[in-house]
A tleap script that builds the chain and sets N, CA, C and O, in Angstrom:
source leaprc.protein.ff14SB
mol = sequence {
  NMET ALA THR PRO GLN ASP ALA LEU LEU GLU
  ALA ILE SER LEU ILE ARG LEU GLY LYS ILE
  GLU ASP ALA ARG GLY LEU ILE ILE ALA VAL
  LEU ARG GLN ASP ARG ASP ASN ALA ILE ALA
  TRP ALA LEU MET TYR GLN VAL ALA LEU ASN
  ASP GLU ASP ARG ARG ALA CYS ILE GLU ASN
  VAL LEU ARG LEU ARG PRO ASP ASP PRO TRP
  ALA LEU GLU ARG LEU GLU ALA LEU ASN GLN
  PRO PRO SER PRO ALA ARG PRO PRO TRP GLU
  GLU LEU LEU ASP ASP ALA GLU GLY ASP PRO
  LEU ALA VAL ARG SER SER LEU LEU PRO GLU
  TRP VAL THR GLY GLU THR GLU ALA LEU ASP
  ALA GLU GLU ASP ASN PRO CGLU
}
set mol.1.N position { 185.982 136.485 82.217 }
set mol.1.CA position { 187.289 136.533 81.566 }
set mol.1.C position { 188.389 136.566 82.630 }
set mol.1.O position { 188.241 137.221 83.662 }
set mol.2.N position { 189.454 135.880 82.381 }
set mol.2.CA position { 190.581 135.820 83.311 }
set mol.2.C position { 191.274 137.177 83.382 }
set mol.2.O position { 191.262 137.952 82.426 }
set mol.3.N position { 191.873 137.442 84.530 }
set mol.3.CA position { 192.655 138.662 84.676 }
set mol.3.C position { 193.943 138.521 83.864 }
set mol.3.O position { 194.336 137.407 83.518 }
set mol.4.N position { 194.603 139.644 83.557 }
set mol.4.CA position { 195.887 139.546 82.854 }
set mol.4.C position { 196.894 138.673 83.614 }
set mol.4.O position { 197.640 137.904 83.007 }
set mol.5.N position { 196.908 138.797 84.930 }
set mol.5.CA position { 197.832 137.989 85.721 }
set mol.5.C position { 197.521 136.506 85.569 }
set mol.5.O position { 198.430 135.690 85.415 }
set mol.6.N position { 196.236 136.157 85.611 }
set mol.6.CA position { 195.855 134.750 85.425 }
set mol.6.C position { 196.263 134.255 84.046 }
set mol.6.O position { 196.764 133.141 83.894 }
set mol.7.N position { 196.043 135.097 83.044 }
set mol.7.CA position { 196.394 134.714 81.674 }
set mol.7.C position { 197.896 134.485 81.542 }
set mol.7.O position { 198.323 133.558 80.853 }
set mol.8.N position { 198.701 135.321 82.197 }
set mol.8.CA position { 200.156 135.160 82.114 }
set mol.8.C position { 200.628 133.918 82.868 }
set mol.8.O position { 201.549 133.233 82.422 }
set mol.9.N position { 200.001 133.628 84.007 }
set mol.9.CA position { 200.332 132.391 84.716 }
set mol.9.C position { 199.988 131.178 83.863 }
set mol.9.O position { 200.748 130.211 83.808 }
set mol.10.N position { 198.845 131.235 83.203 }
set mol.10.CA position { 198.448 130.145 82.304 }
set mol.10.C position { 199.434 130.036 81.145 }
set mol.10.O position { 199.785 128.932 80.731 }
set mol.11.N position { 199.885 131.187 80.616 }
set mol.11.CA position { 200.854 131.173 79.512 }
set mol.11.C position { 202.149 130.501 79.938 }
set mol.11.O position { 202.734 129.739 79.168 }
set mol.12.N position { 202.599 130.773 81.151 }
set mol.12.CA position { 203.826 130.142 81.648 }
set mol.12.C position { 203.630 128.629 81.728 }
set mol.12.O position { 204.508 127.863 81.329 }
set mol.13.N position { 202.497 128.211 82.235 }
set mol.13.CA position { 202.214 126.771 82.317 }
set mol.13.C position { 202.183 126.138 80.926 }
set mol.13.O position { 202.701 125.040 80.722 }
set mol.14.N position { 201.572 126.840 79.976 }
set mol.14.CA position { 201.508 126.322 78.602 }
set mol.14.C position { 202.899 126.215 77.979 }
set mol.14.O position { 203.193 125.259 77.261 }
set mol.15.N position { 203.751 127.202 78.258 }
set mol.15.CA position { 205.130 127.139 77.757 }
set mol.15.C position { 205.809 125.900 78.314 }
set mol.15.O position { 206.482 125.169 77.588 }
set mol.16.N position { 205.628 125.671 79.601 }
set mol.16.CA position { 206.231 124.506 80.252 }
set mol.16.C position { 205.759 123.201 79.632 }
set mol.16.O position { 206.497 122.216 79.596 }
set mol.17.N position { 204.520 123.201 79.144 }
set mol.17.CA position { 203.954 122.004 78.526 }
set mol.17.C position { 204.287 121.915 77.039 }
set mol.17.O position { 203.892 120.965 76.363 }
set mol.18.N position { 205.014 122.909 76.534 }
set mol.18.CA position { 205.388 122.915 75.125 }
set mol.18.C position { 204.297 123.419 74.202 }
set mol.18.O position { 204.407 123.274 72.984 }
set mol.19.N position { 203.251 124.004 74.750 }
set mol.19.CA position { 202.132 124.540 73.951 }
set mol.19.C position { 202.388 126.015 73.658 }
set mol.19.O position { 201.696 126.901 74.159 }
set mol.20.N position { 203.396 126.246 72.835 }
set mol.20.CA position { 203.904 127.589 72.592 }
set mol.20.C position { 202.884 128.469 71.883 }
set mol.20.O position { 202.716 129.633 72.248 }
set mol.21.N position { 202.205 127.934 70.881 }
set mol.21.CA position { 201.209 128.736 70.145 }
set mol.21.C position { 200.090 129.195 71.075 }
set mol.21.O position { 199.658 130.345 71.005 }
set mol.22.N position { 199.621 128.302 71.943 }
set mol.22.CA position { 198.567 128.668 72.891 }
set mol.22.C position { 199.058 129.741 73.858 }
set mol.22.O position { 198.342 130.695 74.160 }
set mol.23.N position { 200.286 129.572 74.336 }
set mol.23.CA position { 200.865 130.562 75.245 }
set mol.23.C position { 200.993 131.907 74.551 }
set mol.23.O position { 200.656 132.943 75.123 }
set mol.24.N position { 201.479 131.888 73.322 }
set mol.24.CA position { 201.652 133.131 72.560 }
set mol.24.C position { 200.305 133.859 72.429 }
set mol.24.O position { 200.237 135.080 72.564 }
set mol.25.N position { 199.246 133.100 72.165 }
set mol.25.CA position { 197.925 133.703 72.030 }
set mol.25.C position { 197.475 134.415 73.301 }
set mol.25.O position { 196.927 135.515 73.239 }
set mol.26.N position { 197.705 133.789 74.451 }
set mol.26.CA position { 197.342 134.420 75.727 }
set mol.26.C position { 198.160 135.681 75.974 }
set mol.26.O position { 197.627 136.700 76.413 }
set mol.27.N position { 199.450 135.607 75.690 }
set mol.27.CA position { 200.321 136.758 75.927 }
set mol.27.C position { 199.914 137.920 75.007 }
set mol.27.O position { 199.871 139.071 75.441 }
set mol.28.N position { 199.622 137.620 73.760 }
set mol.28.CA position { 199.189 138.659 72.821 }
set mol.28.C position { 197.896 139.303 73.306 }
set mol.28.O position { 197.735 140.520 73.213 }
set mol.29.N position { 196.978 138.497 73.821 }
set mol.29.CA position { 195.716 139.041 74.337 }
set mol.29.C position { 195.971 140.016 75.487 }
set mol.29.O position { 195.328 141.062 75.572 }
set mol.30.N position { 196.904 139.672 76.366 }
set mol.30.CA position { 197.241 140.573 77.476 }
set mol.30.C position { 197.849 141.864 76.935 }
set mol.30.O position { 197.501 142.955 77.388 }
set mol.31.N position { 198.759 141.740 75.962 }
set mol.31.CA position { 199.404 142.934 75.411 }
set mol.31.C position { 198.425 143.814 74.646 }
set mol.31.O position { 198.619 145.028 74.583 }
set mol.32.N position { 197.389 143.240 74.070 }
set mol.32.CA position { 196.360 144.061 73.410 }
set mol.32.C position { 195.621 144.927 74.417 }
set mol.32.O position { 195.192 146.036 74.097 }
set mol.33.N position { 195.474 144.416 75.637 }
set mol.33.CA position { 194.807 145.164 76.701 }
set mol.33.C position { 195.744 146.161 77.374 }
set mol.33.O position { 195.317 147.232 77.804 }
set mol.34.N position { 197.019 145.804 77.462 }
set mol.34.CA position { 197.970 146.618 78.223 }
set mol.34.C position { 199.353 146.534 77.589 }
set mol.34.O position { 200.110 145.602 77.861 }
set mol.35.N position { 199.677 147.501 76.748 }
set mol.35.CA position { 200.978 147.540 76.066 }
set mol.35.C position { 202.124 147.847 77.033 }
set mol.35.O position { 203.294 147.754 76.661 }
set mol.36.N position { 201.789 148.212 78.271 }
set mol.36.CA position { 202.814 148.553 79.257 }
set mol.36.C position { 202.989 147.449 80.302 }
set mol.36.O position { 203.398 147.730 81.428 }
set mol.37.N position { 202.691 146.220 79.951 }
set mol.37.CA position { 202.853 145.095 80.865 }
set mol.37.C position { 204.221 144.462 80.617 }
set mol.37.O position { 204.396 143.685 79.679 }
set mol.38.N position { 205.179 144.801 81.463 }
set mol.38.CA position { 206.556 144.323 81.284 }
set mol.38.C position { 206.656 142.806 81.387 }
set mol.38.O position { 207.462 142.189 80.691 }
set mol.39.N position { 205.847 142.205 82.247 }
set mol.39.CA position { 205.881 140.747 82.378 }
set mol.39.C position { 205.447 140.102 81.062 }
set mol.39.O position { 206.062 139.142 80.598 }
set mol.40.N position { 204.390 140.634 80.472 }
set mol.40.CA position { 203.920 140.081 79.198 }
set mol.40.C position { 204.990 140.216 78.121 }
set mol.40.O position { 205.186 139.294 77.329 }
set mol.41.N position { 205.684 141.349 78.080 }
set mol.41.CA position { 206.743 141.533 77.071 }
set mol.41.C position { 207.884 140.547 77.317 }
set mol.41.O position { 208.441 139.998 76.366 }
set mol.42.N position { 208.238 140.318 78.583 }
set mol.42.CA position { 209.315 139.364 78.890 }
set mol.42.C position { 208.915 137.947 78.482 }
set mol.42.O position { 209.733 137.188 77.963 }
set mol.43.N position { 207.665 137.603 78.719 }
set mol.43.CA position { 207.195 136.279 78.305 }
set mol.43.C position { 207.084 136.185 76.790 }
set mol.43.O position { 207.376 135.140 76.209 }
set mol.44.N position { 206.666 137.268 76.151 }
set mol.44.CA position { 206.556 137.255 74.694 }
set mol.44.C position { 207.921 137.032 74.052 }
set mol.44.O position { 208.024 136.379 73.014 }
set mol.45.N position { 208.963 137.572 74.669 }
set mol.45.CA position { 210.328 137.318 74.199 }
set mol.45.C position { 210.578 135.809 74.128 }
set mol.45.O position { 211.179 135.317 73.173 }
set mol.46.N position { 210.112 135.084 75.143 }
set mol.46.CA position { 210.367 133.652 75.227 }
set mol.46.C position { 209.697 132.872 74.099 }
set mol.46.O position { 210.181 131.809 73.710 }
set mol.47.N position { 208.594 133.386 73.573 }
set mol.47.CA position { 207.843 132.643 72.557 }
set mol.47.C position { 207.872 133.332 71.187 }
set mol.47.O position { 207.158 132.927 70.271 }
set mol.48.N position { 208.694 134.368 71.054 }
set mol.48.CA position { 208.781 135.094 69.782 }
set mol.48.C position { 209.279 134.173 68.674 }
set mol.48.O position { 210.050 133.243 68.913 }
set mol.49.N position { 208.822 134.453 67.470 }
set mol.49.CA position { 209.128 133.583 66.331 }
set mol.49.C position { 210.506 133.814 65.725 }
set mol.49.O position { 211.053 132.926 65.072 }
set mol.50.N position { 211.071 135.005 65.936 }
set mol.50.CA position { 212.357 135.304 65.312 }
set mol.50.C position { 213.074 136.387 66.112 }
set mol.50.O position { 212.510 136.971 67.038 }
set mol.51.N position { 214.324 136.644 65.741 }
set mol.51.CA position { 215.125 137.632 66.471 }
set mol.51.C position { 214.563 139.039 66.357 }
set mol.51.O position { 214.685 139.825 67.297 }
set mol.52.N position { 213.954 139.374 65.235 }
set mol.52.CA position { 213.360 140.705 65.087 }
set mol.52.C position { 212.234 140.903 66.110 }
set mol.52.O position { 212.137 141.957 66.739 }
set mol.53.N position { 211.392 139.888 66.266 }
set mol.53.CA position { 210.316 139.963 67.256 }
set mol.53.C position { 210.877 139.954 68.676 }
set mol.53.O position { 210.374 140.665 69.547 }
set mol.54.N position { 211.922 139.147 68.915 }
set mol.54.CA position { 212.549 139.124 70.242 }
set mol.54.C position { 213.125 140.499 70.580 }
set mol.54.O position { 213.006 140.967 71.712 }
set mol.55.N position { 213.746 141.136 69.597 }
set mol.55.CA position { 214.308 142.472 69.818 }
set mol.55.C position { 213.200 143.463 70.204 }
set mol.55.O position { 213.372 144.266 71.121 }
set mol.56.N position { 212.076 143.400 69.507 }
set mol.56.CA position { 210.960 144.305 69.820 }
set mol.56.C position { 210.469 144.072 71.249 }
set mol.56.O position { 210.154 145.022 71.967 }
set mol.57.N position { 210.406 142.810 71.653 }
set mol.57.CA position { 209.976 142.501 73.018 }
set mol.57.C position { 210.948 143.080 74.043 }
set mol.57.O position { 210.534 143.717 75.012 }
set mol.58.N position { 212.229 142.856 73.825 }
set mol.58.CA position { 213.244 143.358 74.758 }
set mol.58.C position { 213.237 144.885 74.797 }
set mol.58.O position { 213.383 145.479 75.865 }
set mol.59.N position { 213.070 145.513 73.655 }
set mol.59.CA position { 213.009 146.979 73.633 }
set mol.59.C position { 211.817 147.492 74.436 }
set mol.59.O position { 211.903 148.538 75.079 }
set mol.60.N position { 210.715 146.762 74.401 }
set mol.60.CA position { 209.560 147.162 75.207 }
set mol.60.C position { 209.803 146.940 76.688 }
set mol.60.O position { 209.389 147.758 77.510 }
set mol.61.N position { 210.474 145.839 77.046 }
set mol.61.CA position { 210.831 145.649 78.455 }
set mol.61.C position { 211.714 146.810 78.903 }
set mol.61.O position { 211.511 147.369 79.981 }
set mol.62.N position { 212.696 147.173 78.074 }
set mol.62.CA position { 213.615 148.262 78.446 }
set mol.62.C position { 212.919 149.625 78.452 }
set mol.62.O position { 213.326 150.519 79.194 }
set mol.63.N position { 211.901 149.792 77.655 }
set mol.63.CA position { 211.113 151.038 77.687 }
set mol.63.C position { 210.448 151.175 79.056 }
set mol.63.O position { 210.340 152.274 79.600 }
set mol.64.N position { 210.007 150.051 79.601 }
set mol.64.CA position { 209.302 150.059 80.882 }
set mol.64.C position { 210.237 149.908 82.079 }
set mol.64.O position { 209.936 150.381 83.175 }
set mol.65.N position { 211.360 149.252 81.862 }
set mol.65.CA position { 212.347 148.994 82.928 }
set mol.65.C position { 213.737 149.256 82.350 }
set mol.65.O position { 214.465 148.313 82.042 }
set mol.66.N position { 214.113 150.536 82.201 }
set mol.66.CA position { 215.312 150.909 81.431 }
set mol.66.C position { 216.633 150.273 81.878 }
set mol.66.O position { 217.518 150.060 81.049 }
set mol.67.N position { 216.777 149.978 83.124 }
set mol.67.CA position { 218.054 149.432 83.600 }
set mol.67.C position { 217.972 147.948 83.945 }
set mol.67.O position { 218.816 147.437 84.682 }
set mol.68.N position { 216.979 147.261 83.426 }
set mol.68.CA position { 216.784 145.862 83.784 }
set mol.68.C position { 217.933 145.004 83.255 }
set mol.68.O position { 218.143 144.936 82.044 }
set mol.69.N position { 218.680 144.345 84.153 }
set mol.69.CA position { 219.837 143.564 83.711 }
set mol.69.C position { 219.459 142.383 82.814 }
set mol.69.O position { 220.189 142.069 81.874 }
set mol.70.N position { 218.339 141.730 83.090 }
set mol.70.CA position { 217.907 140.604 82.261 }
set mol.70.C position { 217.690 141.057 80.822 }
set mol.70.O position { 218.167 140.409 79.890 }
set mol.71.N position { 216.979 142.154 80.636 }
set mol.71.CA position { 216.688 142.652 79.293 }
set mol.71.C position { 217.954 143.166 78.613 }
set mol.71.O position { 218.152 142.939 77.419 }
set mol.72.N position { 218.801 143.849 79.353 }
set mol.72.CA position { 220.048 144.355 78.769 }
set mol.72.C position { 220.935 143.206 78.297 }
set mol.72.O position { 221.582 143.296 77.254 }
set mol.73.N position { 220.958 142.128 79.074 }
set mol.73.CA position { 221.746 140.944 78.700 }
set mol.73.C position { 221.212 140.321 77.403 }
set mol.73.O position { 221.986 139.952 76.521 }
set mol.74.N position { 219.903 140.211 77.300 }
set mol.74.CA position { 219.318 139.634 76.088 }
set mol.74.C position { 219.493 140.537 74.875 }
set mol.74.O position { 219.706 140.058 73.761 }
set mol.75.N position { 219.402 141.841 75.094 }
set mol.75.CA position { 219.623 142.767 73.984 }
set mol.75.C position { 221.058 142.656 73.487 }
set mol.75.O position { 221.304 142.664 72.281 }
set mol.76.N position { 221.997 142.554 74.410 }
set mol.76.CA position { 223.401 142.378 74.021 }
set mol.76.C position { 223.587 141.090 73.223 }
set mol.76.O position { 224.310 141.070 72.227 }
set mol.77.N position { 222.937 140.019 73.662 }
set mol.77.CA position { 223.031 138.743 72.945 }
set mol.77.C position { 222.437 138.865 71.544 }
set mol.77.O position { 222.962 138.285 70.594 }
set mol.78.N position { 221.343 139.617 71.412 }
set mol.78.CA position { 220.732 139.808 70.096 }
set mol.78.C position { 221.625 140.634 69.175 }
set mol.78.O position { 221.521 140.535 67.952 }
set mol.79.N position { 222.497 141.442 69.758 }
set mol.79.CA position { 223.403 142.271 68.962 }
set mol.79.C position { 224.639 141.509 68.501 }
set mol.79.O position { 225.423 142.022 67.702 }
set mol.80.N position { 224.818 140.279 69.003 }
set mol.80.CA position { 225.947 139.449 68.591 }
set mol.80.C position { 225.623 138.770 67.260 }
set mol.80.O position { 224.457 138.672 66.876 }
set mol.81.N position { 226.657 138.302 66.556 }
set mol.81.CA position { 226.387 137.578 65.312 }
set mol.81.C position { 225.476 136.381 65.580 }
set mol.81.O position { 225.562 135.757 66.637 }
set mol.82.N position { 224.618 136.067 64.639 }
set mol.82.CA position { 223.677 134.959 64.855 }
set mol.82.C position { 224.387 133.629 65.055 }
set mol.82.O position { 225.438 133.361 64.473 }
set mol.83.N position { 223.779 132.813 65.895 }
set mol.83.CA position { 224.289 131.465 66.108 }
set mol.83.C position { 223.103 130.510 66.033 }
set mol.83.O position { 221.960 130.930 66.214 }
set mol.84.N position { 223.361 129.242 65.768 }
set mol.84.CA position { 222.254 128.285 65.668 }
set mol.84.C position { 221.731 127.908 67.056 }
set mol.84.O position { 221.872 126.768 67.496 }
set mol.85.N position { 221.130 128.877 67.729 }
set mol.85.CA position { 220.619 128.642 69.079 }
set mol.85.C position { 219.183 128.144 69.029 }
set mol.85.O position { 218.459 128.348 68.055 }
set mol.86.N position { 218.800 127.486 70.112 }
set mol.86.CA position { 217.423 127.044 70.242 }
set mol.86.C position { 216.551 128.234 70.623 }
set mol.86.O position { 217.050 129.212 71.180 }
set mol.87.N position { 215.257 128.163 70.330 }
set mol.87.CA position { 214.364 129.235 70.766 }
set mol.87.C position { 214.359 129.316 72.289 }
set mol.87.O position { 214.517 128.292 72.954 }
set mol.88.N position { 214.181 130.509 72.857 }
set mol.88.CA position { 214.213 130.662 74.316 }
set mol.88.C position { 213.232 129.749 75.049 }
set mol.88.O position { 213.533 129.283 76.149 }
set mol.89.N position { 212.074 129.487 74.463 }
set mol.89.CA position { 211.094 128.651 75.171 }
set mol.89.C position { 211.596 127.231 75.362 }
set mol.89.O position { 211.202 126.586 76.333 }
set mol.90.N position { 212.449 126.710 74.481 }
set mol.90.CA position { 212.991 125.365 74.678 }
set mol.90.C position { 213.884 125.320 75.913 }
set mol.90.O position { 213.921 124.313 76.620 }
set mol.91.N position { 214.601 126.406 76.171 }
set mol.91.CA position { 215.433 126.455 77.365 }
set mol.91.C position { 214.569 126.473 78.621 }
set mol.91.O position { 214.961 125.928 79.653 }
set mol.92.N position { 213.393 127.099 78.538 }
set mol.92.CA position { 212.484 127.090 79.682 }
set mol.92.C position { 212.044 125.668 80.007 }
set mol.92.O position { 211.909 125.308 81.177 }
set mol.93.N position { 211.821 124.860 78.975 }
set mol.93.CA position { 211.425 123.473 79.200 }
set mol.93.C position { 212.540 122.711 79.909 }
set mol.93.O position { 212.275 121.910 80.805 }
set mol.94.N position { 213.789 122.962 79.509 }
set mol.94.CA position { 214.924 122.314 80.167 }
set mol.94.C position { 214.989 122.688 81.635 }
set mol.94.O position { 215.367 121.872 82.475 }
set mol.95.N position { 214.618 123.932 81.947 }
set mol.95.CA position { 214.746 124.470 83.292 }
set mol.95.C position { 213.617 124.006 84.218 }
set mol.95.O position { 213.658 124.283 85.416 }
set mol.96.N position { 212.614 123.310 83.686 }
set mol.96.CA position { 211.447 122.933 84.488 }
set mol.96.C position { 211.754 121.854 85.525 }
set mol.96.O position { 210.975 121.664 86.459 }
set mol.97.N position { 212.863 121.155 85.380 }
set mol.97.CA position { 213.295 120.144 86.351 }
set mol.97.C position { 212.197 119.125 86.648 }
set mol.97.O position { 211.952 118.786 87.806 }
set mol.98.N position { 211.540 118.641 85.598 }
set mol.98.CA position { 210.548 117.597 85.776 }
set mol.98.C position { 209.178 118.068 86.201 }
set mol.98.O position { 208.247 117.263 86.237 }
set mol.99.N position { 209.013 119.333 86.523 }
set mol.99.CA position { 207.714 119.858 86.934 }
set mol.99.C position { 207.189 120.772 85.843 }
set mol.99.O position { 207.592 121.933 85.774 }
set mol.100.N position { 206.293 120.278 84.981 }
set mol.100.CA position { 205.849 121.081 83.852 }
set mol.100.C position { 205.062 122.320 84.257 }
set mol.100.O position { 204.869 123.216 83.435 }
set mol.101.N position { 204.606 122.391 85.499 }
set mol.101.CA position { 203.860 123.570 85.927 }
set mol.101.C position { 204.711 124.525 86.759 }
set mol.101.O position { 204.210 125.540 87.241 }
set mol.102.N position { 205.984 124.208 86.928 }
set mol.102.CA position { 206.867 125.091 87.689 }
set mol.102.C position { 206.968 126.440 86.992 }
set mol.102.O position { 207.031 126.504 85.764 }
set mol.103.N position { 206.984 127.497 87.756 }
set mol.103.CA position { 207.026 128.837 87.188 }
set mol.103.C position { 208.434 129.404 87.252 }
set mol.103.O position { 208.856 130.116 86.340 }
set mol.104.N position { 209.156 129.103 88.303 }
set mol.104.CA position { 210.479 129.696 88.510 }
set mol.104.C position { 211.447 129.245 87.424 }
set mol.104.O position { 211.505 128.064 87.082 }
set mol.105.N position { 212.201 130.188 86.889 }
set mol.105.CA position { 213.181 129.859 85.866 }
set mol.105.C position { 214.274 130.910 85.865 }
set mol.105.O position { 214.006 132.107 85.969 }
set mol.106.N position { 215.515 130.444 85.746 }
set mol.106.CA position { 216.628 131.387 85.658 }
set mol.106.C position { 216.616 132.125 84.329 }
set mol.106.O position { 217.331 133.115 84.169 }
set mol.107.N position { 215.819 131.662 83.375 }
set mol.107.CA position { 215.754 132.302 82.065 }
set mol.107.C position { 214.733 133.423 82.013 }
set mol.107.O position { 214.647 134.130 81.009 }
set mol.108.N position { 213.960 133.599 83.070 }
set mol.108.CA position { 213.040 134.720 83.165 }
set mol.108.C position { 213.618 135.714 84.157 }
set mol.108.O position { 214.338 135.324 85.076 }
set mol.109.N position { 213.315 136.982 83.983 }
set mol.109.CA position { 213.822 137.952 84.945 }
set mol.109.C position { 213.290 137.657 86.352 }
set mol.109.O position { 212.176 137.159 86.516 }
set mol.110.N position { 214.091 137.968 87.343 }
set mol.110.CA position { 213.694 137.722 88.724 }
set mol.110.C position { 212.396 138.450 89.059 }
set mol.110.O position { 211.577 137.933 89.818 }
set mol.111.N position { 212.199 139.647 88.500 }
set mol.111.CA position { 210.981 140.392 88.804 }
set mol.111.C position { 209.750 139.717 88.213 }
set mol.111.O position { 208.642 139.937 88.702 }
set mol.112.N position { 209.914 138.897 87.168 }
set mol.112.CA position { 208.774 138.139 86.639 }
set mol.112.C position { 208.485 136.950 87.540 }
set mol.112.O position { 207.337 136.738 87.932 }
set mol.113.N position { 209.503 136.174 87.872 }
set mol.113.CA position { 209.271 134.991 88.690 }
set mol.113.C position { 208.785 135.388 90.079 }
set mol.113.O position { 207.955 134.688 90.660 }
set mol.114.N position { 209.279 136.483 90.617 }
set mol.114.CA position { 208.803 136.957 91.918 }
set mol.114.C position { 207.340 137.344 91.864 }
set mol.114.O position { 206.580 137.025 92.779 }
set mol.115.N position { 206.933 138.030 90.803 }
set mol.115.CA position { 205.534 138.438 90.666 }
set mol.115.C position { 204.632 137.232 90.486 }
set mol.115.O position { 203.542 137.191 91.056 }
set mol.116.N position { 205.057 136.258 89.714 }
set mol.116.CA position { 204.200 135.091 89.502 }
set mol.116.C position { 204.100 134.259 90.779 }
set mol.116.O position { 203.052 133.680 91.061 }
set mol.117.N position { 205.178 134.197 91.546 }
set mol.117.CA position { 205.107 133.480 92.820 }
set mol.117.C position { 204.154 134.189 93.774 }
set mol.117.O position { 203.415 133.538 94.513 }
set mol.118.N position { 204.166 135.522 93.761 }
set mol.118.CA position { 203.237 136.281 94.596 }
set mol.118.C position { 201.800 136.039 94.161 }
set mol.118.O position { 200.911 135.919 95.004 }
set mol.119.N position { 201.561 135.965 92.861 }
set mol.119.CA position { 200.225 135.683 92.351 }
set mol.119.C position { 199.776 134.292 92.766 }
set mol.119.O position { 198.622 134.098 93.150 }
set mol.120.N position { 200.686 133.316 92.692 }
set mol.120.CA position { 200.360 131.963 93.128 }
set mol.120.C position { 199.969 131.959 94.601 }
set mol.120.O position { 199.021 131.278 94.993 }
set mol.121.N position { 200.695 132.717 95.415 }
set mol.121.CA position { 200.418 132.770 96.851 }
set mol.121.C position { 199.041 133.384 97.091 }
set mol.121.O position { 198.319 132.939 97.984 }
set mol.122.N position { 198.665 134.397 96.311 }
set mol.122.CA position { 197.343 135.002 96.448 }
set mol.122.C position { 196.252 133.998 96.120 }
set mol.122.O position { 195.217 133.972 96.787 }
set mol.123.N position { 196.467 133.169 95.100 }
set mol.123.CA position { 195.477 132.162 94.724 }
set mol.123.C position { 195.326 131.115 95.831 }
set mol.123.O position { 194.222 130.630 96.077 }
set mol.124.N position { 196.432 130.765 96.501 }
set mol.124.CA position { 196.389 129.764 97.561 }
set mol.124.C position { 195.731 130.295 98.829 }
set mol.124.O position { 195.169 129.533 99.615 }
set mol.125.N position { 195.807 131.619 99.020 }
set mol.125.CA position { 195.252 132.248 100.242 }
set mol.125.C position { 194.308 133.377 99.877 }
set mol.125.O position { 194.626 134.534 100.151 }
set mol.126.N position { 193.162 133.096 99.272 }
set mol.126.CA position { 192.238 134.181 98.926 }
set mol.126.C position { 191.710 134.860 100.178 }
set mol.126.O position { 191.521 134.231 101.219 }
set mol.127.N position { 191.479 136.154 100.052 }
set mol.127.CA position { 191.001 136.911 101.221 }
set mol.127.C position { 189.504 136.890 101.311 }
set mol.127.O position { 188.933 137.475 102.232 }
savepdb mol mol.pdb
quit
């Protein structure tokens, strides 16, 4: 079985490929194992089905990282009147810049993209 980190990296790749349901399944599996995985909650926000689910994800990120600016910004946006916005995962696709496997995104918190880049580096240089 893949590690939670591997599963989350795969979920990011699936999001980039537009396979949102598959990504959601991987993220849910990680959260079933570890409800305190802030990266999984941040990614789950990206693939949540509605604002109520997005709010729950952000509240969990803030439970684990109380002063996180990325989560506070999204919570503030969720507190605004609804607008006909696209789901967050569609914005991730726009941010891929032609590379469907790219992990870095301004729409994910820096601490998520930094951790995934570190995981990628570990895979490239196994000890």
